[in-house]
C-alpha positions as CSV (number, residue, x, y, z in Angstrom):
1,M,-82.3,-59.9,31.0
2,T,-79.5,-57.3,30.8
3,R,-79.5,-54.8,33.6
4,V,-77.6,-51.4,32.6
5,H,-76.8,-49.0,35.5
6,F,-75.6,-45.2,35.2
7,R,-73.6,-43.0,37.1
8,W,-73.4,-39.5,35.8
9,D,-70.5,-37.3,36.9
10,R,-71.2,-35.3,33.6
11,R,-74.4,-35.1,31.8
12,P,-74.7,-35.4,27.9
13,S,-76.2,-32.5,26.4
14,Q,-79.6,-34.8,25.4
15,P,-81.1,-37.6,27.3
16,A,-79.0,-40.8,26.5
17,V,-80.2,-43.5,29.0
18,D,-82.5,-45.4,26.7
19,A,-80.2,-45.2,23.6
20,L,-77.2,-46.4,25.9
21,R,-79.1,-49.1,27.5
22,R,-80.5,-50.5,24.1
23,V,-76.9,-50.7,22.8
24,V,-75.4,-52.4,25.8
25,A,-78.4,-54.8,25.8
26,E,-78.1,-55.5,22.2
27,V,-74.6,-56.3,22.0
28,V,-74.9,-58.6,25.0
29,R,-77.8,-60.5,23.5
30,R,-76.0,-60.9,20.2
31,T,-72.9,-61.8,21.6
32,H,-73.3,-63.5,25.1
33,G,-76.7,-63.9,26.1
34,P,-79.0,-62.6,29.1
35,G,-78.3,-62.5,32.5
36,V,-75.6,-59.8,33.1
37,E,-75.3,-56.4,34.8
38,V,-73.1,-53.6,33.4
39,Y,-72.3,-50.1,34.8
40,V,-71.9,-47.2,32.8
41,V,-70.1,-44.1,34.3
42,M,-70.2,-40.8,32.4
43,T,-67.3,-38.6,33.6
44,G,-64.5,-36.5,31.9
45,D,-61.0,-36.3,30.5
46,G,-59.3,-36.0,34.1
47,E,-60.9,-39.1,35.4
48,L,-60.1,-41.0,32.4
49,Q,-56.4,-39.9,32.6
50,R,-56.2,-40.8,36.3
51,L,-57.7,-44.2,35.4
52,N,-55.6,-44.7,32.4
53,R,-52.4,-43.9,34.3
54,T,-53.4,-46.2,37.4
55,Y,-54.4,-49.3,35.4
56,R,-52.6,-49.1,31.8
57,G,-49.5,-46.9,32.8
58,L,-50.6,-44.3,30.1
59,D,-50.5,-40.7,31.5
60,R,-53.0,-39.4,29.3
61,P,-56.8,-39.2,28.9
62,T,-58.7,-41.8,26.7
63,D,-62.2,-41.9,25.4
64,V,-63.4,-45.1,27.1
65,L,-62.2,-47.8,29.4
66,S,-63.6,-51.1,30.3
67,F,-63.2,-53.0,33.5
68,P,-64.5,-56.8,33.2
69,D,-65.8,-58.2,36.5
70,G,-67.3,-61.7,36.0
71,D,-68.4,-62.1,39.5
72,P,-71.8,-64.0,39.9
73,L,-74.8,-62.1,41.2
74,P,-77.3,-63.3,43.7
75,T,-80.0,-63.3,40.9
76,G,-77.9,-66.0,39.0
77,G,-76.5,-63.7,36.5
78,V,-73.0,-62.2,36.2
79,L,-71.8,-58.7,36.7
80,L,-70.0,-58.1,33.5
81,G,-68.3,-54.9,34.6
82,E,-67.9,-51.1,34.1
83,I,-67.5,-48.8,31.1
84,I,-66.2,-45.5,31.9
85,V,-66.7,-42.9,29.3
86,S,-65.1,-39.4,28.8
87,L,-67.9,-37.0,27.9
88,D,-65.2,-34.6,27.0
89,A,-63.6,-36.9,24.5
90,A,-66.9,-37.9,23.0
91,R,-67.7,-34.4,22.2
92,R,-64.6,-33.7,20.6
93,Q,-64.6,-36.8,18.6
94,A,-68.4,-36.2,17.5
95,A,-67.4,-32.8,16.3
96,E,-64.2,-34.1,14.5
97,L,-66.4,-36.9,12.9
98,G,-69.3,-34.7,12.0
99,H,-71.9,-36.7,14.0
100,G,-74.0,-36.0,17.1
101,E,-72.8,-36.4,20.6
102,L,-75.3,-39.2,21.3
103,R,-74.1,-41.3,18.5
104,E,-70.4,-40.9,19.8
105,L,-71.5,-42.2,23.1
106,E,-73.5,-45.2,21.5
107,E,-70.3,-46.1,19.8
108,L,-68.2,-45.7,22.8
109,V,-70.5,-47.7,24.9
110,L,-70.6,-50.6,22.2
111,H,-66.8,-50.6,22.0
112,G,-66.7,-50.9,25.9
113,T,-69.2,-53.6,25.9
114,L,-67.1,-55.8,23.5
115,H,-64.2,-55.2,25.9
116,L,-66.2,-56.4,28.8
117,L,-67.1,-59.6,26.6
118,G,-63.5,-60.3,26.2
119,H,-62.6,-58.8,22.9
120,D,-59.3,-57.0,22.6
121,H,-58.3,-55.1,19.3
122,E,-54.8,-54.7,20.5
123,Q,-54.3,-58.6,20.6
124,D,-56.5,-59.9,18.2
125,R,-56.2,-60.0,14.3
126,G,-58.9,-57.6,13.5
127,E,-61.9,-59.8,14.9
128,M,-63.0,-57.2,17.4
129,A,-62.9,-54.3,14.7
130,A,-64.9,-56.3,12.5
131,L,-67.5,-57.3,14.9
132,E,-67.9,-53.8,16.1
133,L,-68.1,-52.3,12.6
134,R,-71.0,-54.8,12.0
135,L,-72.8,-54.1,15.2
136,R,-72.5,-50.4,14.5
137,E,-74.2,-51.0,11.0
138,E,-76.8,-53.3,12.6
139,L,-77.5,-51.3,15.8
140,L,-76.7,-47.6,14.9
141,G,-77.3,-47.6,11.2
């Protein structure tokens, strides 16, 4: 079983827990297997800029960051890690792309989950992008 925990520094304009939990659980189920926990934090551009500067040396906001963990849990599962999403960026990108805020959040959480699972679009030869596109089509329509 995949457990997804949320922390809301900022709230989406509509309920998002069930949809985001489903995306994380399905990505994990299809690519890794059960027995993991993931934390999702919804915040704003300022926090993403601070984290991006601290951990990546890039002094600008970004839309999503993932922090893999891998620690074993007392339940026998694994703490997969934490996904930090900028609700500000999600709203801008949704408007630019012409789809809803929830759809953009789903895409960002899917992307972040793939990073927690070890995929890296900056290092691979398009494998993560291809997998992400396939999962978007299958899970988000």
